[in-house]
VOBA-1610 file (N, C-alpha, C; in pm, whole numbers, padded with zeros to 5 digits, always signed):
BEGIN
Unk+03306-07806+04698Unk+03374-07665+04699Unk+03440-07640+04544Unk+03388-07531+04501Unk+03490-07508+04362Unk+03585-07400+04368Unk+03694-07452+04330Unk+03809-07363+04350Unk+03843-07334+04197Unk+03882-07204+04147Unk+03913-07155+04045Unk+04049-07083+04047Unk+04156-07110+03954Unk+04268-07055+03947Unk+04293-06983+03815Unk+04286-06857+03831Unk+04313-06755+03723Unk+04448-06675+03738Unk+04532-06693+03641Unk+04671-06640+03623Unk+04677-06489+03607Unk+04709-06401+03698Unk+04716-06260+03681Unk+04871-06224+03707Unk+04885-06087+03676Unk+05039-06048+03733Unk+05014-06052+03887Unk+05150-06066+03940Unk+05142-06037+04081Unk+05072-05923+04146Unk+05063-05819+04077Unk+05003-05715+04134Unk+04825-05720+04129Unk+04788-05822+04054Unk+04656-05844+04036Unk+04597-05965+04126Unk+04719-06035+04196Unk+04674-06132+04269Unk+04575-06110+04385Unk+04471-06189+04378Unk+04359-06162+04490Unk+04285-06295+04540Unk+04235-06308+04630Unk+04141-06424+04671Unk+03989-06402+04702Unk+03926-06451+04631Unk+03765-06427+04658Unk+03679-06545+04636Unk+03596-06576+04722Unk+03490-06702+04706Unk+03586-06833+04654Unk+03684-06844+04724Unk+03762-07006+04724Unk+03823-06967+04553Unk+03872-06854+04505Unk+03874-06859+04391Unk+04040-06756+04383Unk+04147-06798+04299Unk+04272-06743+04295Unk+04260-06686+04140Unk+04312-06566+04127Unk+04320-06523+03989Unk+04482-06466+03955Unk+04513-06566+03855Unk+04667-06538+03847Unk+04675-06535+03673Unk+04713-06438+03630Unk+04771-06393+03484Unk+04652-06458+03377Unk+04507-06410+03424Unk+04429-06436+03314Unk+04402-06595+03280Unk+04442-06679+03358Unk+04443-06816+03322Unk+04341-06868+03420Unk+04219-06943+03403Unk+04142-07026+03473Unk+04180-07145+03497Unk+04183-07188+03638Unk+04250-07348+03664Unk+04117-07375+03730Unk+04032-07489+03676Unk+03926-07524+03746Unk+03942-07652+03823Unk+03951-07669+03932Unk+03990-07804+03994Unk+03894-07906+03974Unk+03755-07861+03957Unk+03641-07940+03955Unk+03682-08039+03828Unk+03732-07985+03726Unk+03755-08039+03597Unk+03834-08155+03630Unk+03935-08150+03704Unk+04021-08271+03742Unk+03953-08401+03811Unk+03874-08341+03904Unk+03790-08427+03966Unk+03690-08524+03867Unk+03664-08472+03746Unk+03575-08552+03660Unk+03651-08603+03557Unk+03772-08584+03557Unk+03865-08627+03444Unk+03874-08807+03462Unk+03813-08884+03365Unk+03814-09008+03357Unk+03944-09083+03350Unk+04013-09094+03472Unk+04180-09135+03460Unk+04179-09274+03497Unk+04080-09328+03571Unk+04103-09456+03641Unk+04052-09570+03577Unk+04119-09683+03589Unk+04071-09813+03479Unk+03944-09849+03555Unk+03862-09904+03465Unk+03727-09951+03503Unk+03737-10073+03612Unk+03638-10069+03697Unk+03643-10173+03801Unk+03576-10306+03738Unk+03583-10401+03802Unk+03530-10516+03772Unk+03362-10496+03757Unk+03322-10427+03871Unk+03186-10413+03870Unk+03145-10331+03747Unk+03224-10236+03718Unk+03172-10137+03618Unk+03190-10232+03470Unk+03254-10321+03465Unk+03275-10400+03340Unk+03173-10519+03335Unk+03122-10559+03460Unk+03033-10642+03489Unk+02873-10580+03438Unk+02835-10457+03491Unk+02753-10400+03460Unk+02736-10371+03293Unk+02814-10312+03247Unk+02846-10296+03088Unk+02819-10411+03033Unk+02874-10508+03086Unk+02865-10652+03011Unk+02713-10693+02986Unk+02650-10679+03089Unk+02489-10697+03098Unk+02423-10595+03018Unk+02466-10487+02972Unk+02406-10402+02880Unk+02444-10429+02745Unk+02526-10515+02721Unk+02561-10561+02607Unk+02703-10502+02542Unk+02769-10413+02636Unk+02883-10337+02613Unk+03014-10394+02618Unk+03036-10488+02525Unk+03148-10557+02527Unk+03259-10542+02404Unk+03364-10584+02437Unk+03489-10566+02314Unk+03447-10667+02224Unk+03400-10638+02098Unk+03377-10729+02008Unk+03404-10669+01849Unk+03494-10766+01798Unk+03531-10718+01652Unk+03461-10794+01550Unk+03372-10725+01464Unk+03305-10805+01365Unk+03403-10852+01258Unk+03513-10764+01231Unk+03612-10798+01148Unk+03674-10958+01191Unk+03695-10973+01307Unk+03736-11127+01331Unk+03616-11243+01309Unk+03519-11197+01354Unk+03409-11292+01297Unk+03408-11343+01123Unk+03423-11208+01053Unk+03425-11233+00918Unk+03523-11300+00877Unk+03681-11287+00922Unk+03780-11345+00900Unk+03766-11508+00917Unk+03711-11540+01027Unk+03697-11692+01077Unk+03590-11757+00965Unk+03506-11675+00957Unk+03386-11741+00908Unk+03415-11764+00730Unk+03504-11673+00668Unk+03569-11683+00541Unk+03681-11807+00531Unk+03752-11775+00653Unk+03851-11911+00667Unk+03781-12052+00661Unk+03697-12064+00762Unk+03636-12185+00753Unk+03539-12218+00644Unk+03493-12121+00566Unk+03379-12135+00442Unk+03461-12215+00345Unk+03575-12114+00309Unk+03675-12160+00208Unk+03737-12283+00236Unk+03772-12313+00362Unk+03843-12449+00384Unk+03769-12567+00381Unk+03611-12554+00420Unk+03571-12672+00412Unk+03525-12689+00249Unk+03505-12584+00153Unk+03460-12599+00022Unk+03617-12671-00032Unk+03716-12609+00000Unk+03851-12688-00048Unk+03865-12824-00020Unk+03821-12866+00112Unk+03826-13017+00142Unk+03732-13090+00088Unk+03620-13025+00050Unk+03515-13110+00026Unk+03481-13102-00146Unk+03573-13016-00213Unk+03566-12973-00345Unk+03546-13090-00428Unk+03603-13209-00443Unk+03577-13311-00503Unk+03442-13394-00495Unk+03408-13381-00369Unk+03270-13442-00333Unk+03173-13356-00395Unk+03187-13203-00368Unk+03089-13127-00430Unk+03069-13110-00587Unk+03198-13094-00622Unk+03222-13104-00786Unk+03151-13243-00846Unk+03193-13366-00802Unk+03132-13490-00815Unk+02955-13465-00831Unk+02913-13434-00719Unk+02772-13450-00717Unk+02713-13351-00802Unk+02759-13226-00793Unk+02722-13135-00909Unk+02704-13184-01069Unk+02850-13234-01102Unk+02853-13295-01205Unk+02743-13404-01244Unk+02762-13508-01138Unk+02680-13620-01188Unk+02503-13554-01208Unk+02466-13499-01119Unk+02337-13446-01128Unk+02312-13366-01246Unk+02402-13280-01267Unk+02366-13204-01415Unk+02365-13293-01550Unk+02420-13408-01562Unk+02469-13493-01627Unk+02326-13569-01630Unk+02269-13593-01534Unk+02117-13676-01509Unk+02022-13592-01562Unk+02023-13448-01504Unk+01917-13343-01540Unk+01903-13352-01704Unk+02012-13322-01776Unk+01997-13281-01911Unk+01971-13421-01991Unk+02007-13529-01929Unk+01981-13657-02003Unk+01823-13683-01975Unk+01763-13645-01869Unk+01608-13682-01861Unk+01525-13568-01873Unk+01586-13434-01865Unk+01484-13327-01894Unk+01394-13347-02000Unk+01406-13373-02124Unk+01322-13405-02212Unk+01235-13526-02217Unk+01270-13603-02125Unk+01192-13736-02100Unk+01076-13681-01973Unk+01116-13607-01894Unk+01022-13584-01777Unk+00962-13406-01787Unk+00855-13425-01886Unk+00813-13297-01908Unk+00680-13270-01836Unk+00655-13387-01754Unk+00524-13376-01702Unk+00541-13313-01560Unk+00418-13305-01478Unk+00428-13240-01365Unk+00500-13331-01250Unk+00480-13444-01260Unk+00540-13523-01179Unk+00690-13540-01208Unk+00733-13551-01340Unk+00871-13553-01382Unk+00949-13415-01309Unk+00880-13282-01361Unk+00958-13177-01325Unk+00936-13172-01151Unk+00853-13213-01109Unk+00872-13200-00952Unk+00957-13321-00908Unk+00987-13427-00967Unk+01107-13495-00930Unk+01231-13444-00950Unk+01272-13357-01072Unk+01382-13321-01094Unk+01400-13192-01005Unk+01311-13144-00980Unk+01303-13019-00844Unk+01359-13060-00712Unk+01291-13189-00677Unk+01341-13239-00546Unk+01459-13274-00555Unk+01508-13353-00669Unk+01639-13386-00660Unk+01761-13276-00647Unk+01717-13162-00703Unk+01790-13035-00715Unk+01812-12986-00549Unk+01685-12991-00499Unk+01699-12955-00339Unk+01777-13051-00262Unk+01770-13188-00290Unk+01868-13272-00224Unk+02017-13233-00258Unk+02048-13217-00372Unk+02160-13185-00432Unk+02232-13072-00328Unk+02141-12982-00325Unk+02143-12831-00244Unk+02190-12887-00113Unk+02107-12959-00064Unk+02147-13006+00094Unk+02273-13070+00107Unk+02298-13180+00023Unk+02408-13238+00024Unk+02557-13153+00021Unk+02542-13039-00057Unk+02667-12995-00099Unk+02674-12850+00012Unk+02560-12774+00035Unk+02567-12662+00087Unk+02555-12672+00246Unk+02465-12765+00277Unk+02438-12788+00425Unk+02579-12778+00519Unk+02660-12904+00463Unk+02808-12904+00552Unk+02884-12781+00571Unk+02875-12672+00458Unk+02952-12565+00445Unk+02867-12466+00570Unk+02740-12453+00562Unk+02678-12384+00646Unk+02664-12423+00792Unk+02671-12557+00842Unk+02706-12584+00954Unk+02845-12556+00998Unk+02932-12586+00941Unk+03066-12529+00967Unk+03084-12404+00972Unk+03013-12308+00911Unk+03025-12174+00950Unk+02937-12137+01070Unk+02828-12207+01086Unk+02761-12163+01188Unk+02856-12196+01352Unk+02906-12331+01333Unk+02983-12345+01466Unk+03088-12245+01477Unk+03172-12237+01371Unk+03255-12115+01375Unk+03228-11977+01438Unk+03104-11941+01385Unk+03062-11824+01413Unk+03030-11835+01561Unk+02971-11912+01600Unk+02934-11932+01741Unk+03036-11935+01858Unk+03146-12023+01787Unk+03264-12032+01872Unk+03344-11917+01908Unk+03375-11818+01791Unk+03429-11688+01777Unk+03356-11582+01844Unk+03214-11591+01851Unk+03153-11502+01941Unk+03167-11520+02090Unk+03161-11689+02131Unk+03167-11716+02253Unk+03301-11653+02307Unk+03431-11674+02210Unk+03545-11635+02255Unk+03586-11485+02309Unk+03494-11425+02206Unk+03520-11259+02232Unk+03441-11221+02363Unk+03301-11249+02352Unk+03237-11189+02453Unk+03159-11273+02537Unk+03179-11444+02548Unk+03117-11514+02623Unk+02973-11550+02610Unk+02921-11565+02726Unk+02760-11583+02695Unk+02709-11493+02757Unk+02677-11386+02674Unk+02582-11255+02716Unk+02437-11257+02650Unk+02341-11233+02739Unk+02203-11215+02689Unk+02172-11084+02749Unk+02152-10988+02649Unk+02096-10895+02670Unk+02009-10820+02563Unk+01877-10756+02619Unk+01781-10710+02540Unk+01793-10552+02538Unk+01884-10494+02589Unk+01881-10337+02609Unk+01899-10277+02457Unk+01993-10344+02392Unk+02012-10306+02249Unk+01896-10285+02158Unk+01789-10410+02212Unk+01660-10393+02114Unk+01550-10344+02170Unk+01577-10271+02277Unk+01464-10174+02351Unk+01438-10066+02240Unk+01333-10013+02195Unk+01316-09909+02148Unk+01354-09761+02204Unk+01426-09653+02154Unk+01439-09554+02227Unk+01412-09437+02139Unk+01338-09333+02197Unk+01298-09209+02121Unk+01413-09139+02063Unk+01539-09141+02132Unk+01632-09063+02097Unk+01690-09092+01963Unk+01675-09248+01916Unk+01722-09291+01792Unk+01670-09233+01697Unk+01536-09179+01719Unk+01462-09133+01594Unk+01497-08999+01571Unk+01566-08934+01667Unk+01619-08769+01660Unk+01683-08770+01542Unk+01667-08686+01445Unk+01767-08668+01309Unk+01881-08592+01354Unk+01902-08519+01456Unk+02010-08448+01499Unk+02114-08542+01560Unk+02055-08632+01649Unk+02161-08744+01718Unk+02182-08831+01607Unk+02101-08851+01516Unk+02138-08945+01411Unk+02238-08888+01313Unk+02235-08780+01309Unk+02362-08706+01207Unk+02484-08709+01294Unk+02466-08663+01436Unk+02576-08671+01519Unk+02635-08820+01512Unk+02579-08908+01508Unk+02647-09051+01518Unk+02687-09082+01385Unk+02638-09038+01295Unk+02707-09060+01159Unk+02855-09003+01144Unk+02864-08886+01217Unk+02995-08792+01190Unk+03071-08811+01334Unk+03035-08907+01422Unk+03089-08931+01555Unk+03248-08999+01527Unk+03320-08986+01642Unk+03444-09055+01613Unk+03454-09193+01577Unk+03371-09280+01672Unk+03354-09392+01608Unk+03339-09455+01466Unk+03226-09371+01408Unk+03192-09370+01280Unk+03311-09329+01173Unk+03387-09219+01229Unk+03516-09211+01147Unk+03597-09313+01113Unk+03629-09361+01254Unk+03723-09446+01276Unk+03690-09601+01185Unk+03567-09609+01176Unk+03495-09737+01118Unk+03512-09732+00959Unk+03491-09555+00927Unk+03504-09552+00777Unk+03660-09564+00712Unk+03736-09505+00801Unk+03905-09523+00780Unk+03941-09668+00778Unk+03890-09743+00861Unk+03916-09888+00858Unk+03873-09955+00762Unk+03753-09932+00717Unk+03683-09996+00582Unk+03757-09945+00463Unk+03815-09824+00440Unk+03897-09779+00360Unk+04037-09826+00348Unk+04099-09863+00448Unk+04212-09924+00473Unk+04206-10072+00420Unk+04118-10130+00467Unk+04081-10293+00442Unk+04058-10277+00287Unk+03995-10203+00218Unk+03980-10200+00068Unk+04107-10208+00002Unk+04183-10083+00070Unk+04319-10058-00020Unk+04407-10196-00009Unk+04410-10230+00128Unk+04510-10352+00130Unk+04473-10466+00073Unk+04340-10495+00068Unk+04295-10631+00017Unk+04338-10620-00142Unk+04283-10497-00196Unk+04301-10479-00337Unk+04445-10495-00383Unk+04556-10445-00308Unk+04679-10419-00316Unk+04732-10588-00329Unk+04695-10656-00227Unk+04743-10815-00242Unk+04660-10894-00363Unk+04534-10845-00399Unk+04457-10914-00496Unk+04553-10860-00613Unk+04566-10748-00635Unk+04643-10722-00778Unk+04791-10784-00786Unk+04848-10794-00668Unk+04997-10859-00698Unk+04980-11014-00724Unk+04859-11073-00658Unk+04846-11222-00689Unk+04796-11203-00842Unk+04687-11140-00886Unk+04636-11165-01030Unk+04739-11130-01129Unk+04807-11028-01104Unk+04922-10993-01224Unk+05000-11108-01250Unk+05021-11217-01180Unk+05098-11318-01188Unk+04995-11429-01282Unk+04865-11431-01253Unk+04791-11547-01296Unk+04725-11489-01416Unk+04699-11367-01443Unk+04629-11338-01592Unk+04717-11357-01692Unk+04839-11358-01714Unk+04912-11418-01848Unk+04891-11558-01857Unk+04842-11657-01755Unk+04813-11799-01766Unk+04679-11825-01810Unk+04606-11712-01853Unk+04440-11744-01878Unk+04445-11789-02021Unk+04522-11760-02106Unk+04522-11809-02262Unk+04526-11940-02256Unk+04585-12006-02161Unk+04647-12154-02157Unk+04502-12230-02156Unk+04406-12181-02107Unk+04276-12240-02092Unk+04213-12272-02215Unk+04261-12236-02292Unk+04173-12283-02459Unk+04225-12435-02481Unk+04356-12459-02418Unk+04412-12579-02450Unk+04342-12701-02346Unk+04275-12655-02254Unk+04239-12739-02141Unk+04098-12792-02182Unk+04061-12928-02125Unk+03924-12972-02142Unk+03851-12922-02030Unk+03720-12919-02030Unk+03614-12872-01931Unk+03664-12910-01787Unk+03704-13055-01730Unk+03744-13068-01601Unk+03849-13009-01565Unk+03981-13007-01650Unk+04095-12949-01617Unk+04099-12812-01613Unk+03984-12737-01689Unk+03996-12589-01659Unk+03928-12548-01539Unk+03808-12644-01496Unk+03766-12595-01357Unk+03848-12640-01250Unk+03939-12745-01260Unk+04051-12764-01171Unk+04124-12650-01135Unk+04210-12618-01271Unk+04290-12505-01247Unk+04227-12359-01194Unk+04083-12339-01258Unk+04036-12227-01200Unk+04029-12228-01075Unk+03981-12344-01005Unk+03943-12370-00850Unk+04093-12349-00774Unk+04179-12408-00822Unk+04335-12367-00764Unk+04360-12231-00751Unk+04325-12170-00867Unk+04350-11995-00884Unk+04277-11957-00755Unk+04147-11989-00759Unk+04032-11910-00685Unk+04085-11934-00538Unk+04100-12055-00488Unk+04120-12106-00379Unk+04283-12030-00330Unk+04354-12040-00356Unk+04498-11967-00338Unk+04468-11833-00314Unk+04403-11748-00402Unk+04355-11595-00411Unk+04297-11604-00268Unk+04184-11665-00238Unk+04107-11664-00135Unk+04169-11695-00012Unk+04265-11775+00014Unk+04337-11809+00112Unk+04440-11669+00145Unk+04487-11644+00040Unk+04597-11496+00072Unk+04500-11403+00112Unk+04413-11378+00054Unk+04300-11262+00108Unk+04260-11281+00250Unk+04211-11399+00305Unk+04186-11453+00424Unk+04278-11421+00516Unk+04405-11455+00482Unk+04524-11432+00570Unk+04533-11313+00598Unk+04524-11185+00490Unk+04526-11050+00520Unk+04424-11007+00612Unk+04300-11053+00569Unk+04193-11011+00676Unk+04226-11059+00800Unk+04256-11154+00832Unk+04297-11233+00969Unk+04384-11133+01051Unk+04475-11094+00987Unk+04571-11011+01038Unk+04513-10869+01096Unk+04455-10814+00993Unk+04366-10692+01024Unk+04261-10711+01122Unk+04192-10819+01139Unk+04097-10854+01239Unk+04141-10883+01379Unk+04267-10939+01383Unk+04323-10946+01525Unk+04389-10799+01599Unk+04415-10720+01481Unk+04476-10564+01519Unk+04317-10495+01557Unk+04207-10534+01491Unk+04092-10472+01506Unk+04043-10525+01641Unk+04049-10639+01687Unk+04004-10699+01810Unk+04107-10638+01936Unk+04208-10600+01883Unk+04282-10540+01995Unk+04243-10397+02032Unk+04220-10329+01911Unk+04171-10192+01923Unk+04020-10184+01975Unk+03932-10282+01966Unk+03812-10276+02012Unk+03804-10300+02159Unk+03902-10372+02207Unk+03935-10391+02369Unk+03971-10284+02421Unk+04052-10201+02341Unk+04135-10067+02390Unk+04006-09965+02425Unk+03934-09971+02319Unk+03830-09868+02293Unk+03719-09892+02402Unk+03683-10019+02423Unk+03596-10046+02538Unk+03639-10014+02648Unk+03755-10020+02689Unk+03823-09980+02815Unk+03815-09843+02855Unk+03850-09748+02716Unk+03858-09624+02727Unk+03686-09552+02746Unk+03592-09637+02671Unk+03464-09569+02716Unk+03423-09619+02839Unk+03465-09699+02918Unk+03440-09730+03073Unk+03521-09688+03158Unk+03627-09591+03109Unk+03693-09525+03236Unk+03627-09447+03316Unk+03659-09446+03424Unk+03604-09379+03545Unk+03678-09270+03617Unk+03619-09181+03652Unk+03659-09046+03729Unk+03689-09110+03885Unk+03787-09046+03972Unk+03804-09072+04103Unk+03673-09091+04191Unk+03593-08982+04159Unk+03447-08967+04228Unk+03369-09071+04211Unk+03388-09130+04078Unk+03299-09261+04047Unk+03342-09379+04129Unk+03473-09385+04124Unk+03511-09493+04182Unk+03487-09497+04350Unk+03501-09363+04382Unk+03449-09373+04513Unk+03302-09396+04554Unk+03213-09347+04461Unk+03074-09369+04473Unk+03044-09515+04462Unk+03114-09579+04368Unk+03083-09727+04358Unk+03116-09793+04491Unk+03233-09772+04528Unk+03296-09852+04657Unk+03192-09819+04769Unk+03126-09703+04760Unk+03028-09682+04886Unk+02929-09763+04850Unk+02885-09769+04730Unk+02753-09861+04698Unk+02781-10002+04712Unk+02890-10040+04699Unk+02939-10190+04736Unk+02947-10202+04867Unk+03021-10126+04943Unk+03049-10127+05098Unk+02977-10095+05186Unk+02880-09993+05155Unk+02789-09902+05231Unk+02876-09780+05283Unk+02793-09675+05282Unk+02835-09566+05334Unk+02904-09577+05464Unk+03046-09510+05500Unk+03126-09561+05611Unk+03050-09507+05749Unk+02945-09404+05734Unk+02887-09352+05850Unk+02760-09452+05898Unk+02721-09501+05798Unk+02604-09590+05794Unk+02685-09722+05878Unk+02791-09752+05805Unk+02857-09894+05841Unk+02907-09884+06005Unk+02956-09742+06042Unk+02991-09724+06167Unk+02866-09735+06271Unk+02762-09681+06227Unk+02627-09692+06331Unk+02623-09827+06338Unk+02590-09907+06199Unk+02570-10041+06218Unk+02675-10147+06312Unk+02795-10113+06314Unk+02865-10172+06405Unk+02861-10137+06532Unk+02835-10019+06557Unk+02810-09960+06690Unk+02678-10017+06748Unk+02590-10062+06673Unk+02468-10115+06725Unk+02509-10272+06738Unk+02597-10318+06643Unk+02611-10474+06690Unk+02686-10485+06814Unk+02770-10380+06827Unk+02860-10399+06956Unk+02771-10371+07074Unk+02666-10300+07064Unk+02581-10266+07160Unk+02505-10383+07205Unk+02456-10450+07095Unk+02376-10572+07111Unk+02444-10710+07158Unk+02575-10706+07120Unk+02679-10809+07179Unk+02693-10785+07335Unk+02715-10639+07358Unk+02746-10613+07507Unk+02630-10640+07592Unk+02499-10627+07531Unk+02399-10677+07621Unk+02358-10808+07620Unk+02414-10861+07528Unk+02388-11023+07523Unk+02468-11090+07634Unk+02603-11018+07631Unk+02714-11055+07720Unk+02658-11038+07890Unk+02615-10914+07890Unk+02563-10882+08032Unk+02481-10982+08079Unk+02369-11015+07974Unk+02272-11094+08018Unk+02329-11248+08079Unk+02443-11269+08019Unk+02515-11391+08070Unk+02561-11397+08209Unk+02604-11269+08274Unk+02667-11252+08384Unk+02613-11331+08512Unk+02484-11305+08523Unk+02388-11364+08651Unk+02420-11519+08642Unk+02456-11583+08525Unk+02470-11705+08501Unk+02609-11770+08585Unk+02705-11668+08594Unk+02822-11694+08632Unk+02856-11751+08765Unk+02950-11815+08802Unk+02983-11898+08934Unk+03071-11801+08996Unk+03152-11708+08918Unk+03262-11635+08991Unk+03289-11537+08906Unk+03338-11410+08963Unk+03400-11316+08887Unk+03540-11289+08919Unk+03632-11299+08833Unk+03766-11284+08854Unk+03816-11152+08801Unk+03879-11062+08915Unk+03913-10921+08886Unk+04060-10915+08884Unk+04081-10773+08853Unk+04239-10726+08847Unk+04281-10639+08970Unk+04240-10561+09043Unk+04084-10561+09080Unk+03996-10466+09002Unk+04068-10363+08961Unk+03970-10255+08903Unk+03965-10226+08762Unk+04051-10284+08682Unk+04077-10274+08544Unk+04009-10366+08465Unk+04011-10499+08498Unk+03950-10614+08446Unk+03859-10715+08529Unk+03792-10753+08465Unk+03660-10854+08521Unk+03640-10965+08414Unk+03651-11100+08475Unk+03604-11220+08390Unk+03509-11272+08444Unk+03401-11316+08366Unk+03286-11387+08466Unk+03308-11541+08395Unk+03332-11644+08486Unk+03357-11787+08459Unk+03239-11856+08519Unk+03202-11969+08445Unk+03112-12071+08483Unk+03139-12198+08468Unk+03130-12279+08560Unk+03137-12443+08548Unk+03052-12533+08565Unk+02969-12618+08498Unk+02871-12722+08542Unk+02940-12845+08527Unk+02874-12933+08581Unk+02918-13075+08562Unk+02882-13116+08424Unk+02993-13188+08396Unk+03002-13260+08242Unk+03089-13161+08149Unk+03125-13024+08184Unk+03186-12951+08086Unk+03332-12989+08082Unk+03395-12976+07974Unk+03516-13022+07957Unk+03617-12902+08050Unk+03607-12775+08053Unk+03650-12666+08117Unk+03553-12578+08136Unk+03610-12462+08219Unk+03515-12373+08274Unk+03507-12266+08136Unk+03368-12205+08122Unk+03364-12139+08027Unk+03364-11990+08082Unk+03422-11909+07970Unk+03409-11740+08012Unk+03283-11688+07948Unk+03174-11642+08016Unk+03057-11596+08009Unk+03082-11465+07968Unk+03175-11354+08021Unk+03185-11220+07999Unk+03316-11164+08041Unk+03333-11052+07976Unk+03479-11016+08004Unk+03485-10875+07974Unk+03552-10770+08038Unk+03567-10651+08005Unk+03676-10582+08081Unk+03683-10438+08052Unk+03816-10364+08128Unk+03729-10220+08149Unk+03814-10166+08259Unk+03735-10034+08299Unk+03587-10025+08310Unk+03536-09953+08227Unk+03392-09928+08252Unk+03300-10048+08245Unk+03335-10126+08144Unk+03270-10271+08127Unk+03300-10351+08260Unk+03426-10361+08283Unk+03452-10432+08413Unk+03366-10396+08534Unk+03345-10277+08549Unk+03281-10224+08657Unk+03133-10252+08660Unk+03067-10261+08509Unk+02945-10295+08520Unk+02931-10449+08553Unk+03041-10533+08512Unk+03019-10663+08541Unk+03020-10692+08661Unk+03073-10606+08773Unk+03090-10638+08886Unk+02972-10588+08965Unk+02917-10500+08874Unk+02779-10442+08945Unk+02677-10553+08956Unk+02669-10590+08836Unk+02567-10720+08813Unk+02588-10832+08903Unk+02728-10851+08927Unk+02769-10972+08991Unk+02726-10955+09156Unk+02737-10815+09207Unk+02681-10806+09314Unk+02526-10779+09340Unk+02462-10759+09241Unk+02312-10743+09260Unk+02256-10890+09255Unk+02345-10986+09190Unk+02298-11129+09181Unk+02384-11228+09298Unk+02464-11151+09402Unk+02533-11217+09476Unk+02616-11316+09428Unk+02694-11296+09326Unk+02793-11378+09246Unk+02918-11352+09316Unk+03027-11437+09378Unk+03166-11413+09444Unk+03237-11330+09334Unk+03320-11244+09389Unk+03426-11158+09319Unk+03558-11206+09380Unk+03651-11250+09306Unk+03760-11284+09365Unk+03880-11199+09277Unk+03935-11142+09360Unk+04072-11067+09320Unk+04200-11162+09283Unk+04231-11176+09152Unk+04356-11240+09136Unk+04423-11181+08992Unk+04519-11088+09006Unk+04553-11023+08912Unk+04612-11099+08795Unk+04711-11192+08807Unk+04756-11272+08712Unk+04656-11342+08635Unk+04574-11419+08693Unk+04472-11502+08641Unk+04355-11413+08560Unk+04319-11299+08617Unk+04248-11210+08530Unk+04307-11173+08418Unk+04432-11105+08429Unk+04508-11075+08281Unk+04527-11211+08187Unk+04540-11302+08256Unk+04577-11419+08138Unk+04434-11452+08057Unk+04353-11451+08157Unk+04185-11513+08090Unk+04154-11416+08005Unk+04195-11282+08038Unk+04133-11152+07965Unk+04197-11156+07799Unk+04343-11191+07839Unk+04413-11186+07706Unk+04396-11325+07619Unk+04354-11441+07676Unk+04378-11579+07601Unk+04262-11592+07569Unk+04127-11600+07636Unk+03998-11638+07618Unk+03888-11543+07555Unk+03834-11580+07452Unk+03715-11493+07398Unk+03602-11531+07471Unk+03503-11439+07454Unk+03362-11455+07520Unk+03322-11565+07462Unk+03271-11660+07554Unk+03211-11788+07479Unk+03303-11916+07491Unk+03453-11891+07489Unk+03535-11971+07477Unk+03577-12052+07633Unk+03655-12147+07611Unk+03676-12215+07731Unk+03813-12184+07780Unk+03827-12211+07903Unk+03977-12193+07957Unk+04079-12267+07909Unk+04192-12203+07877Unk+04283-12297+07825Unk+04350-12401+07920Unk+04414-12499+07881Unk+04467-12614+07962Unk+04582-12548+08070Unk+04653-12440+08031Unk+04761-12386+08120Unk+04718-12319+08222Unk+04565-12295+08232Unk+04512-12200+08342Unk+04409-12316+08440Unk+04398-12439+08396Unk+04311-12516+08454Unk+04335-12516+08604Unk+04471-12509+08643Unk+04485-12529+08787Unk+04471-12415+08864Unk+04515-12286+08820Unk+04474-12169+08859Unk+04321-12122+08879Unk+04249-12164+08755Unk+04082-12149+08776Unk+04043-12264+08838Unk+04114-12354+08881Unk+04025-12471+08964Unk+04049-12449+09132Unk+04161-12366+09152Unk+04180-12336+09277Unk+04078-12216+09344Unk+04040-12119+09201Unk+03949-12009+09233Unk+03817-12073+09248Unk+03765-12174+09193Unk+03627-12219+09195Unk+03627-12301+09314Unk+03714-12381+09353Unk+03727-12437+09468Unk+03709-12368+09583Unk+03795-12245+09581Unk+03767-12161+09705Unk+03620-12104+09695Unk+03566-12069+09590Unk+03429-12022+09588Unk+03327-12135+09636Unk+03342-12266+09594Unk+03270-12355+09637Unk+03276-12376+09782Unk+03395-12353+09846Unk+03407-12371+09994Unk+03329-12265+10046Unk+03334-12148+09995Unk+03252-12044+10069Unk+03101-12050+10090Unk+03074-12128+09944Unk+02912-12142+09938Unk+02904-12258+10013Unk+02949-12355+10057Unk+02917-12490+10125Unk+02922-12397+10263Unk+03020-12313+10314Unk+03004-12284+10442Unk+02877-12215+10509Unk+02853-12123+10387Unk+02690-12045+10402Unk+02600-12129+10417Unk+02589-12237+10315Unk+02474-12315+10320Unk+02479-12414+10441Unk+02591-12462+10519Unk+02611-12513+10640Unk+02553-12432+10755Unk+02600-12296+10744Unk+02564-12208+10863Unk+02402-12174+10847Unk+02364-12187+10743Unk+02203-12150+10733Unk+02144-12278+10796Unk+02167-12397+10774Unk+02126-12530+10783Unk+02125-12541+10969Unk+02249-12487+11011Unk+02266-12513+11158Unk+02156-12386+11209
//
């Protein structure tokens, strides 16, 4: 039902078609029903996860990859520098002597080996860290939905809208902010290092390279530290933004609950059908009973005892209409009906259908069964006589 509230002066107040008009202000209750004010449910998050819609910060990946890359280079710097220097000396000393095709090929293979020895450890470290940080952020998600071709992606109007969307503007502002912050820290660092550059003319090549490496590594680690702080903040923002994108309305939560739990009306009918089937199975067990203990009108409990049983078994029980039906079936099958109010009440309250009589009721039930068996024996003897 659609309810619209429009505010008018009191003299103009009227009601028509479930609408209230007050002071020319329209108040549509349906808009409130559609407001996404509810936190996303676990099912909503899981469905989004399957589609690849998860909180992920590319800045966090970049920060850790840079950190690992520079850290490995710093730790292996002596090894990398030594291998490069050694092969460079070998290359220049043998270049003039190896002008043949075989010689050039040998030098080229040496360069490839040098590349593998120096670059592969860095690449492996970056690969491991990249995989680890992705697993930390999103876990193991395999989704092909993002790869599926969609015609709307070719629409220039939609593309223009994506360029100037809220998310694109936020990403642009983040990039500008990152450039400004990193540039500021680079300026602070380099303004203290630039005056030292003229001293390089007094250094030999190894000393110059070592000093330049120290400056570059110190600068790199300071920049990575700044990027890391911004990456953590970006990751927190991405988690918040993903939650906002998945927010649900009250109606969506209700619909999802119905899908998970089933429509209440259908569930009610299923339960009713289950009760009917259980009742039918219970009534089919009544003819197997040895005695029916009654209240006498409100309760009825069907008992059975066979040789070898630990205790008598309750085959059926019921009250009011069900009790009357049990007694009717008992009469049709000539099953004895014994009135014993305390025992009937105790059995009805303490034992479920299919359960055994508890120990505290053994004596009372045994007396009833003994009474029934005596009556049966008298009938059998009278017929035999």
